[in-house]
C-alpha positions in Angstrom: 56.0 -156.0 -203.4 56.6 -152.4 -204.3 53.9 -151.4 -201.4 56.0 -153.7 -199.5 59.0 -152.4 -200.4 57.7 -149.4 -199.0 56.7 -150.2 -195.7 60.6 -151.0 -195.3 61.8 -148.1 -196.5 60.1 -146.2 -193.7 60.3 -148.1 -190.7 63.8 -149.9 -191.9 63.3 -153.6 -192.2 60.9 -155.7 -193.8 58.7 -158.2 -192.9 58.3 -161.3 -193.4 55.2 -162.0 -196.0 53.8 -165.8 -196.2 51.7 -166.0 -200.1 49.5 -168.3 -200.4 48.2 -169.5 -204.2 48.8 -170.9 -207.4 48.4 -169.7 -210.8 50.6 -169.1 -214.5 51.6 -166.2 -213.2 53.8 -167.6 -209.9 57.5 -168.6 -211.4 57.2 -164.7 -212.7 56.6 -163.6 -209.3 58.7 -165.5 -207.3 61.5 -164.4 -209.9 60.7 -161.1 -209.1 60.6 -161.0 -205.6 64.3 -162.6 -205.1 65.5 -160.5 -207.6 63.7 -157.4 -205.6 65.3 -159.5 -201.6 62.3 -160.1 -200.6 61.7 -162.2 -197.6 58.7 -164.0 -199.6 58.1 -167.4 -199.0 55.5 -169.4 -201.2 53.7 -171.8 -199.5 51.5 -173.4 -202.5 47.9 -173.9 -202.6 46.6 -174.5 -199.1 42.7 -175.6 -198.2 41.6 -173.2 -196.5 40.2 -175.3 -193.8 43.9 -176.5 -193.4 45.1 -175.4 -189.7 47.8 -173.9 -191.1 45.9 -170.5 -191.4 45.5 -170.4 -187.7 48.4 -168.9 -187.2 48.4 -165.9 -189.4 47.3 -162.3 -187.5 47.0 -160.2 -190.7 45.8 -161.1 -194.1 46.8 -158.6 -196.9 44.6 -159.0 -200.7 46.2 -156.7 -202.6 43.4 -157.5 -205.5 41.4 -155.4 -207.2 39.3 -157.7 -209.0 38.2 -159.6 -207.2 34.3 -158.9 -206.7 33.7 -160.2 -202.8 36.4 -162.5 -202.4 36.2 -166.1 -200.9 39.9 -165.8 -199.2 39.1 -161.9 -197.7 35.2 -163.0 -195.9 37.3 -166.1 -194.8 39.9 -164.1 -193.3 37.7 -161.9 -191.9 35.9 -164.4 -190.7 38.2 -166.2 -188.7 38.5 -162.4 -187.0 42.2 -161.3 -189.1 43.7 -157.8 -189.7 42.4 -157.6 -193.1 44.0 -155.4 -195.3 42.7 -154.4 -198.9 43.1 -151.6 -201.2 39.5 -149.1 -201.5 37.9 -149.7 -204.3 34.8 -151.2 -205.4 34.7 -154.7 -204.7 35.8 -154.3 -201.3 33.0 -151.9 -200.4 31.0 -154.9 -198.3 34.3 -154.5 -196.0 34.4 -151.8 -195.6 31.9 -151.8 -192.1 33.8 -154.6 -190.9 36.7 -153.0 -187.8 39.0 -155.3 -188.7 39.6 -154.3 -192.3 42.1 -151.8 -193.4 41.5 -150.2 -196.2 44.5 -148.2 -198.6 44.6 -146.1 -201.2 48.2 -145.4 -201.6 51.6 -147.1 -200.2 51.4 -144.1 -196.7 48.1 -146.1 -195.9 49.2 -149.3 -196.8 52.1 -148.6 -194.7 49.8 -147.4 -192.0 47.6 -150.4 -191.6 50.1 -152.9 -191.7 52.0 -150.8 -188.7 48.8 -150.6 -186.6 47.9 -154.8 -187.5 51.3 -155.7 -186.8 51.5 -153.6 -183.2 47.8 -154.1 -182.2 45.8 -157.1 -181.7 42.4 -157.3 -184.3 39.0 -156.0 -182.2 36.6 -158.8 -181.8 33.4 -158.8 -183.9 30.5 -158.5 -183.1 27.1 -161.0 -183.8 25.4 -158.3 -186.2 28.7 -158.3 -188.4 29.5 -162.4 -187.9 26.0 -162.7 -189.1 26.5 -160.5 -192.2 29.2 -163.7 -193.6 26.8 -166.0 -193.3 24.7 -167.8 -196.1 21.4 -166.9 -195.0 22.5 -163.1 -195.3 23.9 -163.9 -198.8 20.7 -165.5 -199.5 18.8 -162.3 -198.6 21.7 -160.1 -200.7 20.6 -162.2 -203.7 16.6 -162.0 -203.4 16.7 -158.6 -202.4 18.9 -158.0 -205.4 16.8 -159.3 -207.9 13.9 -158.5 -206.3 11.5 -156.4 -208.5 9.5 -153.4 -206.3 4.9 -153.0 -207.4 6.9 -149.6 -209.1 8.9 -151.4 -211.2 6.5 -153.4 -212.8 5.5 -152.5 -216.3 2.5 -150.0 -217.1 -0.7 -150.7 -219.0 0.7 -149.2 -221.7 4.4 -151.1 -221.9 2.3 -154.6 -221.7 0.4 -153.7 -224.3 2.9 -152.1 -226.5 5.1 -155.3 -226.0 1.5 -157.4 -227.3 1.9 -155.7 -230.4 4.9 -155.7 -231.4 5.0 -159.5 -230.3 2.2 -160.4 -233.5 4.5 -159.4 -235.8 8.1 -160.3 -234.7 5.8 -163.5 -234.1 4.9 -163.2 -237.8 8.4 -162.8 -239.8 9.9 -165.6 -237.6 7.6 -167.8 -238.5 7.7 -166.3 -241.9 11.4 -167.0 -241.7 11.8 -170.1 -240.3 8.9 -171.6 -243.2 10.7 -170.4 -246.1 13.8 -171.7 -245.0 12.8 -175.1 -244.3 11.4 -174.9 -248.0 14.2 -173.6 -249.4 15.8 -176.5 -247.8 17.5 -179.2 -249.4 15.8 -182.9 -248.4 18.0 -184.7 -246.9 18.8 -187.1 -249.0 20.3 -184.2 -251.1 22.0 -183.4 -248.1 23.9 -186.2 -247.4 25.1 -186.8 -251.1 26.7 -183.1 -251.0 28.0 -184.0 -247.9 29.9 -186.9 -249.4 30.9 -185.6 -252.2 32.5 -182.2 -251.2 34.1 -185.6 -248.0 34.9 -187.1 -251.7 36.8 -184.0 -253.6 39.3 -183.1 -250.1 40.5 -186.6 -250.1 41.1 -186.7 -253.7 42.4 -183.1 -253.5 
C-alpha cells in the first residue's frame, strides 16, 4: 500500500487495484486500506483458471517469501506485465521480458507506469518452454543429480565402513539392554492400571 501511495503522490492520481486472495490478515488489510482511503477492491478467492483473471494486463506481487510463486508463474505464462521485488525468490523470473523488478518505491512507480502505458511484449517459445512442467522436471533432475567428481573417494568409503561397525555394535547393545531391563508386558499393564486408578481416586 505504501508503494501505491508513493506512486499516487508522484503522478497525482491513485491507481485502482483489484486484490485477490484470502487469509488470516485479510480483515486487517481491508481496514488499513479503508483508513488510507485507497481504491482497493477485494475480490476474495478465485480459481487460477477463472475467466475473470483474463481481463487484467498487470499483475503485482510484492511478497518476498514465495519460492517460485505459482500465481506469478501463471501471470507470466498469460503474458501479463508482472511487477515483482528484486529479491532471491524472484530470480527465476528475471529473464522474462514481461517481468519488471523493482528495489525501491521510485523503481516501483516507474515499473507500474511503464506497465500501464505499454503492452507487454509476446513471449518466445523458449520462454514458454521454461514455464512448462517438462522444463521444471529437467531442473529438478539437474539439481538432484550428482556428478562423478562429487562421489566419495575410496578412502571416504573405507572410513564410512569403519564408522558403521562401532555404530551398529552400540546400537544393538543399547537395544538389547533396553529390552532386558524393560518390565514384562503383564507388569506394564498392571502398572498402567494402577496409575489410572490412582488418578481416578485423586
